[in-house]
Structures are given as C-alpha cells and as structure tokens.
N, C-alpha and C positions, 0 to 999 in steps of 0.2 A: 504494500500500500504506500502511495506517495506521501511524503511528509506534508502535513498541513502547514499553512502559513497565515500571516495576518493580512486581511483583505483591505485594500485601499481603493478598489474600483469596482463598481457594480454591486448588485445584490449579493448577499451572503449565500454561499453554497456549503452547508455544514460538512459534507465529506471532504471538502478541500480547504475550508477556512476555519480558523479559531473563531468562535462567536459566542455571544450571549444569546440564548434562544430568543428569536424575534418576538414571539408572542408574550414574552415576559417584559417587553419594553413598554407596554401600555396596559391599561386596565381592561383586560380581556372580557371580564364579566360585563363591564359597562358597554363595550362595543357590541357584544352579543345581545344585550338588552335593546340597544338602539336598532339593531337589525330586526329583532323579533317584533319591536313596536312599530315597524314600517317607517323608520325615520331616515331622512336624508341628512348627512352630516359631513363635516370637514375634518381631515387629519392633516396637520401641517407641522413643519419643522424646517430648520435651515438645511442647506445642501449637505448631502453625504452624512446624514445622521442615522440612516437605517429605515427611512419611510418605505421604500420599495420592498425591502426585505420583509418588513412587517406586513405589508399588504399581501405579498405572495404567500407568506405563511398562513395568513388568515384565509386567503382564497382556498388553499389546500385543505385547511381544517374544515371549512364549510362544505367543500366538495366530497370530503371523506364521509360526511354525515348524510343523512337521508332527507333533511328538511329543505335544503336549498340547492340551487345551482348557481355558481358564482364565476364571474368572468372579470379578469383584470385587464385593463387596456392602458397603454401609455400614448398620450396624444401629442407628445412633444414635436413630432414631425409636422403637425399642423401649424407650427409657429411661422413657417415661411409663407403661409397663405395670408397672414396678417389680416387686413380688412376685407379680403376676398372671401365672402361667406360661402360661395358655391364650392370653391376649392377646399376651404377649411372643413366644411361639413362632409364633403366627399372623403377627405383624409381620415376624419374621425370615424365615419361609418366603416371604411375599409379596415381600419385598425381593430375596431371592436369585432367585426365579423371574422377576421382572421384569428383573433384570440379565441373566439368561441369555437371555431373549428379545431384549433390546436388543443385547447384545454378540455373541451367537453365532447369533441367529435360532433358538434352540432353545426350543421351546414345550412340551417334555415336562413339565417341572416345573410350569409354569403351568397345565397341563391336569389335573394329578394331585394337587397338594399338598393341596387342600381335602378330597378324598376320603380321603387318607391321614390327615389331621388328625382327621377324623370317626371313622375306624376305629381308629387307634392311640392317640388322645388326645394331649394336649400333651407328655406326658413320653416319648413314643416317636416322635412324628410326624417330628421333624427327622432322627433316625437313619434311619427307614424311607424318608423322602422322598429323602435323599441317597443311600441305598443303591440304590433303584430307578433314580434318575437316573444313577448311575455305571454300573449294569449295562445301561442302555439304549443306550450308545455304547461301542464298544471302545476309543476313544481315552481315555487316563487323564485324570481331572479334577483340576485344581488350583483350590482355593477360597481366596479371600482375604476375610477378615471384618474390616472396618475398624471402628474405634470400639467394639471389643468391651467395653471397660471403661465404656461408657455404659450397658450393661445393669446392672440392679440386682437384688440379692437372689436369690430363688429362680429368677427368669428366667435370670440369668447362670449359676447353678449347673446348671440344666437343660440349657442350651446346651453347657456344658463337658462335662457327663457324657454327653450323647448323642453328642458327637463322640468321646469316649473309648470309648463302647460299640461304635461301629462301626469302630474303629481296626484291629482284627484282620482285617477283611474287605477292606482296601485291597490292591491298587489296582483290582481289577476290580469289587468289590462296595461300594466306598466311595471317597471322594476319595483320590487317591494322596498328595496333600500339602495341608495346610491351614496357612495363614499367619494368625495372629491379630495384629491391629495395634491399639495403643492407646498411652496415655501411659506405662503401667507394665508391667513384666514380670508375666505372669499368676501367677508364683510368689508375688508379693507381695500379691496380692489378699486382703483379709479381707472375706468376704461374709457378711452377716447373713441367715441363713435364718429367715424367719418361721415356716415350717411346722415346722422342727425346734427352733426357739428357741435356736439356737447360732450361733457363728461358724464358717464353713467357709473354709479357705484355698484359694486358687486352685491351689496346688501339689498338694493332695490331690484336687481335683475334676478336674484336668487333668494327671495325672502322666505323660502320654505325650510331653510337650514335649521335643524333642531339643536345641534351642538357643534362646538369647535374644539377638537382635541389636539393637544400639542404633544408630539413625541419628544420626550426629554432626553437629556444627555445621560451618560452612564454615571452611576455614583461610584464612590471609591471602592466599595466592595466588588462592584462589577468589573472595574479596572483590574483589580487584583485577581479576580477569578479568570478573566480573559488571559492575562499574562501567565497565570498558573497552568492553563491548558498547555502552553508551550513547554513549561517545565515538566509537567507530567509525561508528555509524549517524547521529549528529547533529553530529559534530565539536565537541561541547561537552566540554571537558576538565575534569579534576579536578587541583588542585594536589597535589603530593606530600604536603603537610600535610593536605589534605582526605582523601586516601586513608588516611593513617595515622590520622586522627581517626575515620573510619568503623570501621576495624578496632578501635581502642582502645576506643571507646565501646560497640561491639556484641559484641566478642570472637567475631564470626562467627555469632551467633545469626541464622538466616536471615530471620526476620520483621523484626528490627531493622535489618539491613543494607538490605533492600528499602524499609522505611519511611523510614529516614533519607534514602536517595537519592531516593525519590519526593517526599518533602516538599521537599527542596532543589531538585530539578530540574523538578518539575511543579506543585506547589502554590504555591511561591514565584513570584509573577507576574513579578518582575524577572528571575528566572533562566530564564524561558521563552525569553528572548532567548539563543539558542544560541551567540552570540558571547561571552557572559560565561563566564569560568572559574568553576567551583565551588571556593570556598576553604574553609579550616577553619572560619571564622566562620559560613559558610552552613550547614555541618553542625551546628555547635553551636546555631545558631538553630533548625534542624530538630529537633534533640533536645529543645529546650525546648518547641516546639510539640507534639510527640508527648506529652510528659509533662503539659503543661497541658491538652491535649485529652482526657486520660484515655482514650486509645485502647483499644478493646475488648481487644486482646491484653494490654496492660499492666493493665487493670482486672481482667480475669479472673485473671491471675496474682496480683495483689495481694489479690484476694478470698480466696485460699487462706490468707492470713495469719491469718484468724479461726479456722482449725482449730487445736485445742489441740496436736496433734502437730507442727504447723508452728511454733507458738510455742515449743515446747520446744527446737527446733533454732535458730530465727532469733534469739530474744531474746539469748542469750549473744553472738552475732555482732554484734548492734546495740550492745550495751553495751561490746564490745571486751574483756570480761573472760573469766574461765573459770568464774565462779560460775554454777551451773545447767547447765553443759555436760553433766554426767553424768546429768541428768534425761532427756535424749533417748536413746532406744535406737538401736542400729544400724539397725533397720528404719525408725525415724523419719527418721534422717539420709538413708538411701537413698531414702525417699519424697520428701523435699524435693529431693534431687538429681534424681530422675526428673521432678519438676515443672519443673525447669530453673532453680529459684531459686538453687541453690548450684553453684559450679564443680565439675566432675566429679572433679578431682584436687587434691591438695595440701591446704593449710590450709583449714579450713572457712571459706569466704568467699562473698559474694554473687557470682553468675556474671559480672556485667559492670557497668560504671559506670552504665548507664541503670537497671537494676534496683536498683542501690545507691541511686540517687536516688529512685526511685519508692516503695520500701518505707517509709521514714520519712514521706514525704509522704502516702501512703495511710493509714498508721496515725494520722496527725494531721489528716487532711482535714476531718473534722467539727469539730475543735477550733480550727482555724486562724482561722476566721471569728469565734470568740469572743475572740480576742486583739485588743483595741481599741487598735491602734496604726496609724499612718499613715506611709507612706514619707516624705512631705514633712517630717516632724518631724526627720528625721535626714540631710537633704541640706544640705550647706554652700552658701554663696552661689556658690562656683565649680563647683558640681555634684558635688563629691566626697562620699563617704559618711562620716558622723561615727560611726566605729566605737566610739570611747570613749563617746559619748553613748548609742549603741545598747546597749552592754553594761552601762552604768550603769542604764539603764531595765530591762534584763533582770533585774538583781539585785533591783530593787524588785518587779518582776512575780513573780519566783520566790519571794520572801519572802511575798508576799500570797496567791499562788494554788497553789503547788506541792503542798501537802499534799492538798488536796481534788481537785486535777486528777489527780495521779498515782494516787490511790486509785481513780479511775474507769478507769484504763488497764488493758487486758488485759496489756500488756507493762510491768509495773510495774518490773522490774529495770532496764530501759532507759529508765525514765520521765524522769529528769533530762536525758539526752542528747536524747531526743525532744522534750522541751519547749523546750530551747534551739534546736533545729533549726527547730521550728515558729515560734518567735518571730522568728528571723532570716529565715526564709522569708517571713513576712508582710511584712517590710520590704523585703527584697532583691528580691522579685518585682516591685516597682515599677520596677526598672531594670537589675538585674544577675542573677546566678545564683550558686548554691552548688554546689560540687563536694565529694564526701564520700569518705572512705576509712575502712573499719572491717572488722575480721575477728576471729575467735575468738582470744583469747590476746594481742591487741595491747595490751590494758589502756589503750586510748585511742580516741577518735574524732577524726579529722582533718577539719576543714572549711576550705574555701577559698572566700572571697567574691571573686567577680570583678565589678568595678563599672566599667562604661564611663560616665564622667561625662556625656558629651554626649547620652546616650540619654534622660536624665531631662528632662522638659518644664521649661523655664526654666533649665536648666543651661548650662554653658559650651559652647564649640564642641567637637565630638567630638575626643577625644584617645585616647591609649593607655589600655587598661583598667587600673585599679588592682587589686592583688591582696593580700588580707588573710588571714592565717592565724589560725584560731581552733581551738585544741587543747582537747579536753575529757577530763578524767580524774576518776575517783572516788577520794576519799581512802582509801587503805589504809595502815595503819601510821602513822608520824609524818609531819607536814606537811612538814618540811624535806626529807626523802627524796623525798616525792612531788613537791615543787616542783623539786628538782634533776633528777630523772628526766624530769619534764615539760618543763623548759627544753631539755634535750638533744633530746627528741623534737620539740618545736616548731621549734627551729632547723634540725633535719634536714629536717623537712617544708617549711620555708621555702626551704631550698636546692633541694629537689627540684621545687617548683612555682613558684619565682621569686617568693615572697612578699616584699613590701616592709616589712611590719610583722607582728609576732606577738603573739598574745594567748593566754594559758593560763587556762582556766576549770577550777577544782577544786571538785567537788561534795562536800560533807561531809554524809553521810547519818546521822550520829549524832543521834538524836532528842532526846537529853538536853542537847545543846549549845545555848546560846542563839544567836539570830541575830546578835547583836552580835559574836560570835566567828567566825561563819561568813562574814560579809560583810566583804570588804576589797578594796582595790586597791593593788597594789605594783608598783613598777618594779624588775625584777630583771635582773642582768647575768650573762652566761655567755660565756666566751671573748671578752670585750670587746664583746658584742652585747646589746642590750636587748630584753626581752620584758615585756609587762604581764601581771601575774598577778591574776586575779579570783577571789574566794571566793564560793561560793554554797551 
C-alpha cells in the first residue's frame, strides 16, 4: 500500500490522504435535520478548508441510506458565462446531469435537459428540469451546488431565482433540500445585474434560505490527531515544540496545517528519513518555504488585498492604529472574515501568523526588488547581523524615497510600516526571518528579527539564533509621551519573545517638519533597561 500523505489540493481521499473525517467537521445531526425538514441552506467557509470534502462525504452517506438520492455538482465552470444567462444555465444543467449519471446511474436529466432548455428558455429551464427530474423518482432528491459564488451577474441571479421559484413544489415536484456551498453566505452577495442595471442582493434573490452554516477550522486536538496519523503509519514523530508550532502558526487553518506538514515531512529531503524527528525549526523552515514559494493558496488570498473593501478593513490593522477603522462597514468586515483573512472573533486581527507574514510581503512584493540593498553589507565578521547599521541605512533610505514611494501605495496609511518591513525583509531574507504582530487599536507594529549567524555563507559556525526586536509607532501627540509608551511596549515584546536587544522606530508624518528634526538616534532607558530609539 502506498504511503499516505498530507493533502494540499482537492478533496480528501482517505486511502491516500491523512485526514480528519469530513463528517466530523460540522454538526452532522443539524445538517440531517435540515435535510429531513425540507430546508434549503448554505454551507460556507474560506478557500481550501474542506467544504468539498465535507459535501462529498455527506453525499455518500445519504446515498448509502434508503431515504434519499443525492447529487453533488460543482458549477465553477459557469463562471466564464458571466452575465450570459443562456450559456450559464446550459453549463449548470450539463454539470448536474453528468453528476447524476456518474453518481446515481440516473440518465433522466441527461436525456431531457436540452429539450427543456429549448422549450422553457434559460430563465425557466433549471426550474423545469429539476422539477421533472424530482417527479421522475419517488425517492426525494437532495442537491448540492458547490462553488455557487463562482457564478457571476445575471447567471447567478437566474440560478437563485429559479431555485426559489420551485421551492413550493418540494419534495415531490422539486428537490427536497438544496445545499449551496461557497466562500460567503448567499445573504451577503451583491450581484451586479447587467440587464436591470442595478445591484441585487443574494438575500432578496434567495430569500428561502433557512440556515447558514460555516465550516470551521481545525482545533488543536484535530491538528495533533492529523499529524499523529503520520507518526502512527511511518513512526516519524513530531516534537512537542513542533506540534505547538504547527498549531500556533496555522491556528488550525486546514490548508496551512497540511502544507506545513507536507513541506516538513515530504518535500524536505533530509526529513524523508523517517528516523528523524520533526522539530520546531523544521516547521519554521517549512513556513518560510511556503511563503517564499508564493503558494497558490497564499497568493490567491493575498490577491484579494487589491479590493478596495478589503483595504478599508486591513489597512487600519496593518498600521496598528484606529485611524480609518470607521471607513469599513460591517459588511466589509464580515466579507474579509469570510475570506479567512481576519480571525472570526475578538479584536480585528489577521487570522494567523502565516497570513500576518504574507500580507505585508505581498503588498510590497513588486517594490522589494527596487530596494538596492544587499545582505552582505550588514553581516558582521562573526556572522551576526548589524542591526544598528541596518536601521541607520533605513533612515537614509526613508528620507530619500518615502515621499514618492508611499504616494504610489494603495495602503498609504500603513505606508511607513510597510516600507520599513520591506527594507528589513530585503536584508533578512539572506539568512534569517521576520516575525510580525499587528492588530487594530494596538497603535504599534511589533517585528522580531530572528538571525541564525551560521546560516549566512562565510559566517561563523552555527550557533543559537539571535533575536532582535524592532517596534514601530507613528507619532501622535508629543514625542516624549510616544517614546515613553513605546519603551514600555518594546520591553514587553522583548520579554514575550526573548529578544536580546530592542529598537523603537517612531515615524513622524508631519509634512511641515524638517528632516533634521525627524531623524535621530537615542539610547533610552526604562526600568534600568536600554532601548535604541530611531526617528524617521
């Protein structure tokens, strides 16, 4: 039997993939109750969280019983039809009919849908075809439509309204239950109708929805159980620190959990030796490989940052302040949560440390290569990082380039913090890594530079990683108060992440103030401990 592996693409296939049983990922009793009660409902979650795997497992469970016949269909191919309803409905009907033939051996829809389309036209064909199909067999029909939000414009409106139009004929004359699956709750759809020249909300087009269920992330026990399957089957263990690191870095996002483990256990050639334990450093190396490789999951997520409604939510989080937070509507915030970028509960913050790392990198990806700096310039003879020299160079760079660079940014309010992070990333990528913390209302951005000296070519023998804290704040009010507050925050962050030295960077955004007053370097003490303060 072939060795199972961690799945990072497509639905779970249990004989091939380590997995948490899909039907344990949601409240199965609640779903079965909704089906039994003839309800139409929504299952939604961010990309690559296991939605399709859950639907396919539910389909198989229903078809193994005697009460229902169930068909799953994926309508993503209808996206290219956009507002062309005729093409879109044809694509949807063809997909459902083929799935019925393959899954149930039921050829009724396959034999009749084209005639129905010709007779009823695209605005009635889906309703009539589903009605005739339902009446053709006394066993109630359950229909699952995946990727429903891939449909666009009038095509999506037509599908939703035709499902609504047949709702009163269920269960004998229309599907007993319909499950719509996508990234967002159908209630939150804002659909541009070209024919009507207006925005139609999903809630009005599909006001028969009974419930909206969200597929959650894995909890810590699930993560440990998933990784434990690899240990049981291969005898390759994970240290406690490695298990904790997978959880902390992913916060249970299913794709991230699987991708970290796959990178560490399968793509890392040295770790294919199953006698080697997987330690925390291997997981952090895997994390960096995923980020540097701009994996599709991460790239697609980051691509959403260009949307203006996403910017309104994310920019105040990146800057750590509250300015601009009121610009985002509750619908904007919910949209970004549904995308998976924000944590579901609590303070508005990025969902997990990996996304927190990816977002500023993606926003500055095209600019980073324009920063003409080299890692070698800031590596000491013993292989250590010259942080003082690095921040001195940043001051010069910021004075020369910040005005015209930030003006080109979409995320202007977070521009200084993003520019500093890009500058540091350009250098640190040569041997270490940066860890970041930021959230709405924190009034600061915490950066931790982790630098293993021996990793840099020409450096000293490998030794313990050095850890340097760089705290970023924007000047609000008087400078002394900002410095005093910043010193406390910097030292607190140093304590939490075991930083050996601290640097506080204060950005002064007053345009009228000369650079000679903005740029400075000071050694400040607080509670007997020293922090270097840099003005920019």
